[in-house]
C-alpha positions, 0 to 999 in steps of 0.5 A, spaced: 781 767 188 774 764 188 776 757 189 781 757 194 782 751 198 783 753 205 786 750 211 779 748 214 777 745 208 783 741 208 782 739 215 775 736 213 778 732 208 783 729 212 778 727 217 776 722 212 783 718 214 783 714 207 789 713 203 786 718 198 785 724 203 792 722 206 795 723 200 791 730 198 793 732 205 800 731 204 800 735 197 796 740 199 800 742 205 806 743 200 801 747 195 799 751 201 806 753 203 807 755 197 801 760 196 803 763 203 810 764 202 809 767 194 802 770 194 801 771 201 794 767 201 792 762 206 790 756 202 791 754 195 788 755 188 784 749 185 785 751 178 785 744 175 780 740 180 775 746 177 777 744 170 775 737 171 769 739 175 766 744 170 767 738 165 762 734 169 758 740 171 758 746 166 753 749 171 758 751 176 760 756 172 758 762 167 762 763 161 762 769 156 765 768 149 771 772 148 777 773 143 783 769 147 790 768 144 797 766 148 802 772 149 808 769 146 813 775 145 813 777 153 810 784 151 804 783 156 805 777 159 810 771 159 806 765 155 799 767 159 792 767 155 790 774 154 782 775 153 780 781 149 773 783 153 771 788 148 766 786 142 768 788 135 763 793 135 767 796 141 774 796 138 776 789 139 780 786 134 778 779 132 771 775 133 771 771 139 774 764 139 773 761 146 768 761 152 771 764 158 769 762 165 767 769 168 763 767 174 764 760 179 759 757 184 765 756 188 761 754 195 758 748 190 764 747 187 768 746 193 763 742 196 763 737 190 770 737 191 771 735 198 765 730 198 768 726 192 775 726 196 771 723 202 768 718 198 
């Protein structure tokens, strides 16, 4: 997980002591508890905030054109998106239909997220 909000990040957010940072602290602690109990990770994924950040600043990520579909029959996954990493030339079945994020500048994203909350 590349965009993991850690307890240290959360402490920095809560230091701002605003209504927004207090709220984020409450919900993030529950999310972190889930991650610890279910996934065994100290922190929590920042999937939705990253999507918003990329809409603001596309340079946060590098993308790759892939053919992506949603697995609906439960044969591979249960309702998850599946990207074919092969090109048509390499045996891929369909032409690319989506830009998929393959790299993220997680430090810059997390700094952007924390700074926005503290304002």
